[in-house]
N, C-alpha and C positions, 0 to 999 in steps of 0.2 A: 457784109461790108462792115467795117470797123471805123470809128472816127481816128483820124491821126492828127496828132500835136505836132506843130511845126517847133523845133527847138534849134535855133542858130544865134549866130552873133549879131543879132539885132536888138535895137532900142526896146525898152519895155514897150513903149507905145505902139511901135512898129508890129513887135511880136504878137500883142494882145489883139491889135486888128487883124492880122492875117488868121488867128487861130478862132476868133469869132466869126470870120467868113468861112472856114472850113467847117465850123460846127454847125452853120445853117445849112450848107450843101448837105452835110450828113443825115440830118434831121428829114429834109426833103427827099432825099434818096430812099429813107424808112418808111416814109409815108405812101412812096410809090410802091415799094415792095410789097407792103402789106395790101395794097388795092389790088394788086396783080394776083397775089395769093386768093383774096375774096373771090376774084372772077373766076380763078381755076375751080375752086371748090363748087360754085354755082354750076358752070357749065359741064363738068364731069369730064371733059375732052382733053384735057391737058397730056401730052407726053410724059411729064413728070409723074403724074398720078398713075398712068398705065406702068410704067417702068416699077413704081412701088408696089402695086397690085400683083405682078407677076412673081415676085420674092425670089427672084434668080432664076425662075423657069423661062424658057424661050417664048412660051406664049401664056395667055391668061388662061386660057382652057385647060394647058398643061398642068397649071397650078391647081385649079379646082379638081382635076381628076386625082391629084396626089392627095388633096385634102379628104376626098370621099375614100380613098383606098384606106388611108389611116383610120378614118372613121370605124371602117369595117373591121380591121384588125383588132382595134380596142373592144368592139362589141362581142367579136368572137372571144376575144381572151377572157371577157367577164363571163359569157355564158359558160366557157369551159370551168372557170374556179366555181361557179354556182353548182355545177353538176358535182364536181368533186366533194365539197363540203359547203352545205347549206348555211348561209349566215343567220343565224337566229339571235332575234331580239331577246335581251335579258328580261327574265321572267316568263317567258312562253315555254310551256311545259312540252315536253318530248311524248309523244303518243305513239301506241303500235303502228299507226300508219307511217311512222316516219323511219322505223325499223327496216332492215332488208332481210332476206330469206335465211341467211346465215346467224343473224342475231336472234331471229325468232325460232330457229332451230335450237340454239343453245339455250335460249330460254325454256324451252320445252325439254330440254334433255336429250337432244339429237345425238347420235353416235357420231364419236371422231370429231365433235363440234364443241370447242369449250372456250370460255374466257373467263377474265378475273376481272370484277370491277375495280377491285383496289390495285392491283397489279398491273394492267394492261391500259393505261391513261390514254384519253383521247389524244387526236393528232396534235392539237395545239394547247394541251393543257402543260401546266407546269407541276412537276413531280420532283422528289429528292434526287432519283437517281438519274433524271435528264437535265439536271442543273450542274454547273461547274463552281458555283457558290457555296454548295453545301457539301461537307466532308465528314466521315465518322472520325472522332479524334480519341475514343476510347480504346482500350484493348480489346473490350467486349464488344461483339458485332450482332448480338441479339438484342433486338429492341422488344421488351417485354409488352410494350402498347401494340405492336403489330404482331398479334397472337390470336388464333381462332381456337376457342375451346370445343371440347366435346367432338373433335374430329380425328381422324387417322389417315395417314397416306396410304393409299391403294398400291401396293407393291407392284402392280403389273402396268398400271397407267400413269401413276403420280398423281392422280385427281384425290380429292379430299373426299372421304366417306364418312358418315355418322359414327360416332364411338360412344360406347355406354361404360367405359373403364375410367373415367376421369383422366382421361388423355386429350392434349390438344396439339396444334400445328403451330409452327412460328412462320412469319411471313417469308418471302424470298429474301434469302440472305447473300449479297454479292462476295463471291470468293474468287480467287485466282487458280487457273488450272495448275495441276502438278505441285500444289503448295500443301505443306503440313499444318494441319490446325488440331487445336486440343479444345477440349469442352469440360463443363462441370460432370459431376456424378461419376464415381468410379465403378461404372457398369456400362454395359452395351446400350446406346441408344440409336434409334432409327434416325437415319439421314438420308435424304432423298436429293439425287443430283439432277441439274436442268442445264442446258446449254445457253448460249447466248440469246436465243429467242424463247427461254423458259421452256423449252421442249424437254420433256420428261427424258431422262438417260437411265437411271436405275436407282433403287432403294436398298440400303444396306444396313446391318447392324453393326455400327462403329464402337471401337473401344474408347477409350479416354482420348487417345492420338489417332489421327487420321489424314489420310493424303488425297486430295480431289483428283479424279480423273482428268486427263489432258484436254478434256472438252467441256469440262465443267465450269460454269461462270456462276451459278447459283445454287444455293443449298436450302432444303426446309428440314427442320429438325423436329421430331416428336417429343414433346414436352408434358409431362402430367400438369394438369391445370393446376394443382396445389403447389407445384415447384418452379413456376413461370418466373417468381421474384428471385430465384437462387440458380437459374441457368445461365449460362454464358458460353461464348464461342471465341477463341481467340487465336490469332495467327501466330502459333509457338508450338515448340515439339515438348513442352511441358504445360501444365497448368498453372496460370498466371493468377488464379484467384478471382473472385467476383470484382468486378468493375462496372459500375452503372453506365449504361449505353448513353453516349453524348455524341451531339454533332454539332459542328461549327458554321456558322453562317458568315462569309467573308465580305467584306466592304457591302454591308447592307445596314440600313438605318431606317427608322420608323418616326414618322412627324408625331409628336407627342399629341398634338390637337387631332390627330385621327383616331386615337385611342378612345373606347368607351369611357363613360364614367366610373363603371365599376372595376374597370382595369386602373385606372388612375389612382382610385382609392386605395387598391390592393397593394400597388407600386409605392403608394406613399406610405402605407403601414409597414411594409417589408423594409423600405427604406429606413424609416425611423427606427425600427425594431433592431436592423443591422448596425446602425449607428451605436445604439446603446448598447446591445449585446455583446458586439465584439470587441469593445474597448476594455479589454483585459490585459494583464501584465503576467508574463512568464518569463521565468529566468534563462530558460533553457529550451532548445528545439525537442519536439517529440521523438525520441528512438524509435527505430522500426523493430519489428519483431512481434512476438506473441509471449505474453507473461505466463510463465510456467509456475504453478504453484508446486509446492512440496507435497508428497504424500504422507498423510498422519498415521501413526499407529495407534491412536486412542482418541476418543471423543473428549469434549469438555467435562472436567470433574469425573472423568473416567467411567460415566454412565453411557447407556445407551440411549440414543436420541428421545426413545418414548419417555424416558424417565427424568429427562433435564426440565428443569422449570427456570422461571424468569430469573431469580435470584442466581441462579448458576451462569447465566449470561452476563447478569451484571458484574458478578464476582470475576469473571474472566476478563472483561474490559477495564475493570477496575487496576489490573496489572500494567496497562498501557496509558493510563492517566497521568500526565505529569504536570498539570497546571499550566504548560505553556505551549507546547504543540498539541496536546490532546487536552481538552476541556470538557467537563460534564456539568449540565445543568437539569434541574428538575422542572419538567413541563407542568406537573401536578400529579395528583392521585387519579386512579381509574375509576371506573364506576363503583367498584366494591369499596372504594376509600382506604383500601389496605395496601394496595401496590403502587410504587411510585412508577411514572413513566419519564424515563431520561433521555435528553438530547446530547450526542456527544459531538463536539467540532473537532476536525483535524486541520488546523489552519498553519500554513507555513509562515514564518517569520520573515522580515526583510529589513534592510538597514533603513534608518530614517534620515531622509535628505531634505527635510521640510523645516530645518531649524534656521529660520532666516533672522539672524541676528542684525537688530538695527534696522530692519525694513518695516515700515509701517503698513504698507497696502501689499498684501500677500495674494491678492485677487490674481488669478492666472498664473502664479508662480509655483503653487505647490502640484506635487505629483499626486494624483488622485486615482490611478488606476488600480482595480483590485485583482487578486487572483480569481480564476474562473471557479465558479461554485456549483457543485453538484449536491443535491439533497436525495437522501435514499432511505426509505423506511421499510421495515419487515414486520413479520408477525401480527399482520391484521388479522388473519385466520389462525386461531390458537391451535388447531389440529394440524397446521402445517409446520411440523418441527424442524426441518432441515436448515429454512432461510437463515433465521436468526444464527445458528452454529457456523452456517458457511459465511456469513458477513462478519462474525467474530473472528474465525479463521483468518480471514483475508486482512482484516485490521491488525491482528497480531503480527503477521507477515510483514505488512507496511511497516509497521514500527519497528520491529526488531531486525528484519533482514534487509532493509533497503540498500545498505552499503554493498551487498553481493548481486544485486539485480538491477540493470540500469533502468528498467521500465518503472519499478517500485520507487527508484531515486527520484525519477521525474515526477511521479506523483506526489511523493513525500514533499518535495521542494517547491511544485507548481500549483497544487490543486487545494482548494478549500472544500473539505467534506464537511457535510452534515447529515447525520445518520441519528435514526430513532430505531435501535435494535429489536425492540418489543413493544408494538403498538397496542395490542390487546394481552396484557399481562395476565387476567383471570381466565382468559379463553386458552392461553398457553399454558398455565399451569394445570388445567383441567382437562387438555387435550379436545377443548370444543372450539368449533368454528366461530361461533357468535360470543358476543360479551355476556357480562352477567345479567343484563336485561333482556338477553335474547335477540339482540340486534346484529344484523350483518353490518359491520362498519363499511364494508366495500360497497354498501347502498345508501349510505346516510349522509352523502354530501348534496349540496343543492343543485348540481348542474343535471337538468333533468331528472330531478328526483320524482316527478309524478309519473314518469314513464317507465321506470324501472323498479325491480324488487316487489315485495309481497307486503300487503297490510295486515296479513293474519300473524299474529304474534307467534303462533305455533309453527309457521313456515320457517325453514333454514335461511331463507333469503329475506326474512323479515326485515324492512327497511327503517323502522323507528317510527314515532308518531309524527315527526316532521324533520326537515333537515336539520343536522347538526344537533340532533336532540341528545346525544351522546357526548360526553367529555372528551373520549379518545378521539373522536373525528374532529372536536374543536380544537383540540391541541395542534392537530396536523393542518387544519384551517389556518391557524394563526402563524404557524411556521411558513406556510406557503406565502402568506401576505405581508410578513416580515421579511421574506427573501426573494420578491419577485426579480430580482437581479441575476437569478440562477440561471446557468445554461441548460439544466437540465433537472427533472425530476422523476424518480423512481418509485414504484411500489413492487416489492419483491415478493413474490409467492412461490408456492410449491405446487406442481401439476397434479399430485395426487399421493394417497398414501402407499400405494402399492405399485404405482407404474401403470402404464398402458399396453397396448398391443403392438404397437408400431414403433419404429425407430424415430419417426418423425416428431413422435409426441416427447422426445426428450426435453426439449426447450419450447416454450410458447410464448409470443409477444402478442400482447393486445395494443395496437396502435390505436391512438386516438384520431378521430375524424375532424381535423382543424386544417383544411387545406388553404385556409386565407392567412394562417398564422405562420409567423416566421418559425422556422425549424421544423415544420410537419415533413418536407421531403428529406432533411437531414436524419431525422429520426428512422426513416425507411431505409436510408443507406446504412445507418448504425446496425440495424436489425440483421440486414442481409450480410454484411461484412462478418459480425461476430459468428452468425449460424454456420456460416460457410467455413470458418477456421477453425471453430470448435469441431465441425463434422471431421476435417482433415486430422487434427490433432487426435482425436479418439481414435479414428482409424490406424494412425501411424503407432501409437502409444499404448492404447487400451484394448486393442484386440477387437474392435468394432469392425465388422464386416466391410469389404471395400463397396460391396453393392447395396449398402444400407440406404443410400439415399440422404438427403439433409436431415440432421438430427434436431429439426425444428421446423415451425412453420408460424403463419402470420395470420391473425384476425383484425378487422376493423370494427371497432364498437365505440360508443361513448355510454357506459353505465354511470351511473350516479356514484363514482367513487373519486379517490384523491387524485389520481391523474387528470381526468377529465376536468375536475376544478381546478388543477393547477394550470392545465393548458389554456382553460378559458380566462385565466389570470395572466396569460402570456409566456408562461415557462413550458417548453417543449418538455412533453411527458410521454411515459409509456409504463403498461403493466408488464413486468418480467415474471415469467414462471419457469423453473427448472425443475427437473425429474426428482422423483426419489430413489430410483433405481436404475441402472442400466437394463437394457432388455433382457441379457441373459444371467443377470444376478438372480441369485436364489432369494436374497432379502434385500429389504431397502437399506439406505444409508451405507452402502459399502464404502471403504476409503478410497477406492478409485473414483466411484461416483461423486463424492466429496470433494475431490482433488479436480476433477473435471468443472464440477460447478462453481469451485473458487476460482478457476482461472477464467470461467465465462464472465463472472461479476468484475474480476480485475481489469479484464480487458474491455468490458463494458465502459467503464471509466476512461480508459485510453482511448478509445475508438469515439467515443463523445466528445472527448477534447480535440481529437484530430479533425472533426467534422464542425466544430463550432468555434474554434479559436484559430 
């Protein structure tokens, strides 16, 4: 019952009197209605209460029967769910008592019973292949981190067996049926095919390009342990080259507050370094392609490399010094105090736009970005005769022939190079690894100096009495500290006097282990790209067999050398080593070998810039 307000054409007094009367009547009825409800609740015998309790059923007993039936159905459903998959509290370990007979048989190696803990996720687990927000976005479908070393694929069962021949196996790689794919290595490689349920179909030695069977949805590839960094598979009828495996996560975000403190620190460091390092100026985009060096018909000074000395290198570079683009500066004398150690800078010029006439406060107005800077030094070990020659050949080509090569043109006008062509003049003059004091300069820097090298002055790895005991290493140290804005630092060596027995030993890169530093991942990509392309160029043009495999390999270590020191100061760094001869050459220092190594060095500069700017 609601109060009713009278509205009529009455005087204000009459209207107010009537409204007051009806208000009193409404309040009285409300009190009576409340008293009636209280009596109903106390007696429990009201027809109103019975109707409400039936909830639409004909009788109260029918309602109770329905509720009991629903309760039984819910209980049955919960028991069935518990039987299908036990709900386990977080942190409670799984024991053998939890395993069924099939799982126990698989663990014990039972016949025709197999499972893969990595490839067969639990029913309600999240995996890359079971999600729609993760997709592979690279041309390369091979994930080098999903790799099982020292295994091979059993050609009859598709299972993995132990292997003692430096081989491993990829994880399951999703593919499409009746589709053409290509892979790295110009030789046959074992490929195993599997259906939608990852049941084995067959294993075949496939050439570079292959087509999947009509029922194949996964493949596994046989890959040598030392070639996992260079292997790739792409969906194409031709090799697309090495591309780092990448996945993209769509519409996903992570609350910053959920990150651990160490991840926050590393993100902050990466962010700061990226902001600083990538603020560079280039005039032109980097052209595509591979820089090709001319084939020489003579060495510097008309001498055999064994006869070339430090002064021959300096005399050759003197021809390109012009005081503008190319400048020369003396860092100081070497240990003998007889030979100079020179630094050469190849720095592009740019127009001056910072002439603010009549402007008193220039803050924030001046253009301050610089060209990307790369530091390169060679001749650390005097017996390695080829690397100063290769560097000098490249610099001559850069200065004299840039108009005929668009990649050289780009370097000439966009990259600031700082080079020290002979770090150890006395060693280079005498074909000795160490300097005049018998110190291996490659062990004389202070990064982990205590852990590396020898303390025996007669040892060829003698590291000196203390870090930076030698003036030669002091000059390189100061060069690093004066140029911490460089995008990369390389120490260039030769792998040996006469070469080694395998094609893979032509180029060797020693990557420094600084995963927390900006540029660590980029240095890995640079190495993979250059070795891959150098291999193909050698196979196409220099008669290297197509089944040679990659002409290079990588090791990870942090000896007390200049790249370790440079990376510890924030400059992405690596040790580069190139061959003294092609595997089939009778003698070292052939013109074909020098040509390929010159290309490798020049393209190292280009690939570095592609990854860092």
